[in-house]
C-alpha positions as CSV (number, residue, x, y, z in Angstrom):
1,M,1.3,0.4,-17.1
2,I,0.0,0.6,-14.0
3,W,1.3,3.5,-11.2
4,H,0.1,3.3,-7.5
5,Y,1.4,6.8,-6.4
6,G,0.6,7.3,-2.4
7,G,0.9,10.1,0.0
8,T,-1.5,13.2,0.2
9,S,0.4,15.0,-2.8
10,V,-1.4,15.7,-5.6
11,L,1.0,14.1,-7.6
12,A,-0.2,10.8,-5.3
13,G,-3.1,8.4,-7.2
14,L,-3.4,5.4,-9.5
15,Y,-2.4,6.5,-13.4
16,V,-3.3,3.9,-15.4
17,G,-1.6,4.1,-19.6
18,F,2.0,4.5,-20.7
19,A,0.2,7.9,-21.7
20,E,-0.5,8.9,-17.0
21,V,2.1,7.7,-16.2
22,F,4.2,10.2,-18.0
23,E,1.9,13.0,-17.4
24,L,2.6,12.7,-13.1
25,F,6.7,12.5,-14.5
26,A,5.8,16.1,-16.7
27,R,3.5,16.8,-13.9
28,R,6.2,16.7,-11.3
29,A,8.3,18.2,-13.3
30,A,6.5,21.0,-13.7
31,L,5.4,21.8,-10.2
32,S,9.0,21.1,-9.0
33,E,10.4,23.8,-11.4
34,D,12.2,20.7,-13.0
35,T,14.5,20.3,-10.6
36,Y,13.0,16.6,-8.6
37,A,16.1,14.2,-9.1
38,V,16.1,10.5,-7.8
39,H,19.6,8.9,-6.5
40,L,19.4,5.6,-6.4
41,E,20.7,4.4,-3.1
42,Q,19.9,0.8,-2.4
43,A,18.1,-1.7,-4.4
44,I,17.3,-5.7,-5.1
45,A,15.2,-7.6,-7.3
46,N,14.2,-11.0,-8.5
47,D,12.1,-12.1,-12.2
48,E,9.0,-10.8,-10.6
49,F,10.2,-7.8,-8.5
50,I,12.8,-4.5,-8.4
51,T,12.2,-3.1,-5.3
52,V,14.5,0.3,-4.7
53,L,15.5,2.7,-2.6
54,M,15.8,6.4,-4.0
55,R,16.7,9.7,-2.4
56,C,14.6,12.7,-4.1
57,T,16.0,15.8,-4.2
58,G,13.8,19.3,-5.2
59,V,13.4,22.9,-5.7
60,R,9.9,25.0,-6.0
61,N,10.8,29.1,-6.0
62,A,13.8,29.7,-6.4
63,L,14.1,32.5,-7.7
64,P,15.1,35.4,-6.7
65,S,10.9,36.8,-6.0
66,G,10.8,37.8,-2.0
67,V,9.6,34.3,-1.4
68,A,11.7,32.1,0.5
69,P,12.3,28.7,-1.8
70,K,10.3,25.5,-0.6
71,K,12.7,22.1,-0.4
72,L,12.3,18.8,-1.2
73,E,14.3,16.3,0.7
74,Q,13.8,12.4,1.8
75,S,13.8,8.7,0.9
76,I,10.9,7.0,-1.0
77,C,11.0,3.7,-2.1
78,Y,9.5,2.2,-5.8
79,V,8.3,-1.3,-6.3
80,Y,8.1,-3.1,-9.7
81,R,6.2,-4.9,-11.1
82,L,7.5,-7.6,-13.5
83,V,5.8,-9.2,-16.3
84,Q,8.8,-10.7,-19.1
85,G,11.1,-9.3,-18.0
86,K,8.9,-5.3,-18.4
87,V,7.5,-3.1,-15.7
88,V,3.8,-3.7,-15.7
89,E,3.0,-2.0,-12.1
90,A,4.7,0.3,-9.6
91,W,4.1,1.0,-6.7
92,G,5.6,4.7,-5.7
93,H,5.5,5.1,-1.5
94,P,7.1,8.1,0.0
95,S,9.5,8.3,3.2
96,D,7.3,11.5,4.3
97,P,4.3,12.0,2.4
98,E,3.2,16.1,4.4
99,A,6.6,17.1,3.9
100,E,5.8,15.7,0.1
101,R,2.3,17.4,0.2
102,A,3.6,20.7,1.4
103,F,6.8,20.6,-1.2
104,Y,3.9,20.9,-3.8
105,E,1.1,22.7,-2.8
């Protein structure tokens, strides 16, 4: 598995192998205080690729701390490459990379 995550946030980069990809997911969950969620909007697929448009949301600093909470709401496009019916490579492209960067700072 190879995961390409675009943008400028601390999550942007290349992740190789399931361990690194799952670490990306765990890191995103921790940074979003377990509020990160994706909601499927559209999908298209063939034998080689699946492309999905998702709406993602998250909130940071939601607890009463005197700090205004940070909110993330944007679209993200994922493209998955299949080999023999299994995902072997993926690309994630946030619609607003700078908003995502600011959210995770």
